[in-house]
N, C-alpha and C positions, 0 to 999 in steps of 0.2 A: 874175594870176601869167603870164609870159610863156613859161615854160617851154613847149617843143613847139611854140611860135607862133613868138617872134621868135629863140630858141635851143632847141638841145636840148644836153641831158645826155649826153657820152659816158662819162665815169667820175667816181665819186664817192667819195671814202676818206675817212673821220674815223678819227683816231688820238688818242684824248685829247681836247685842246680846240683840235685842228688839222684845218682840212677842205682837203684839195685836189679841186678838181671841173675838169674839162676840158670844154668844151661846143664847140657847133659854132655858129655865126649862119646864118639863114635869109634869103640875100641875096635871096629874094623878098617878103619882109615888106614891108606896105603902108610901112613907118613910112620906108624908106628911097626912097619915091615921093617925098616931100617934104623928105627931110633926107639928102641933096640929090639931085636926080634926076642930075645927072651926074657927081655924087662922093659917093656914097652914104658917110655916117657914123653911127656908132651914137651916138646921144644920150647924153650923160654920166648923164643920168636914169634913162636905160634900164641904162645900166651899173651906176649903184647898186641899181636894182630888179632886177639878177641879184643881188648880193649879199644882197639883203632876201628874193629869194625862197629863195635856198640856206639862210638861217638860218630861214625859215620851214618849211621842209621838214625840216631838222633836228630842230626842236622839234615838228612835227607840228601846229602850228596857225598862224594869221597873224601875224605880227611887225610891228609899225609902228616906223619911225624916230623917234626924240623926238629925239636930237641929234648932229648931223654937226661932229664936231671939226677934220677936217682932211681936205681933199678936193682932189686935186692930179690934173688929167689931163693924162696927158705927153705921148701921142702918141696920134694919129686911130686909132680902132678902125674897121675897115672890114669889111664882110661877107664880104671876100673871105679875113681871115685863117684860118687852120685851126688846130684845137686851141688854142684861147682857153683858158689855166690862170688858175683861180682859187684862190687860196692865201687862207688865212683862219685866224686865229687869235683865239678868243674865250674870255671869262670871265663867270660871272654872279655877281652880288652884287645885293642888293636888288631883286630882280624886274626888274633890266636886264642886258640881254646887252652886253656890251662888246666892239666887233669890230675888229681891225685887218685889213686885208685888202688885196690887191693883183690885178690881172687883168694877165695878161704873154701872149707867146707869143716863145718864144726869149728873145733880149735885148731885145728890145721891151717896155717897160711903158706901158700904157694909163691904169691908174688906181691911184691910192693912195687909200685910203679908209680913215678912224677914225670910229667914233661909236657911237651907243647905241639898241638897240631893246629894245622892250617887246613880250613876247607879249600879244596881244589882251585875254586875261580877266585881264592885270597892269596896264591903262591905269588910269590916274588918274581917280577919278570925274568926269562931267562933260567927260571928254576924247571928242571925235567921232574915229573911224578914219579 
């Protein structure tokens, strides 16, 4: 998990099957040295990892992405962005957690993501985490 390394959770609210989180990015994280030194951008895979981390925290155990149905990167997420907001809706069925989420700040949307996660203890037999 990248929490407290790449980003810090400032607020986390859960109501029903909706989660709202506010995070701040760590501009000094080593990932920005290579992505990209003169113009740091948060890699897309790290943005999806934030969604995964929040779901894992909610479930109290590691969850794994098993299907990404829709991923759209709409704006570059830089470490200078303040109070990045994660809005997430989820539902559970057949040991899967269906997620629809968005990372944004003000009117700027960075990521729209829909996918399926499975808690670690519900991974199909023979699947490597």
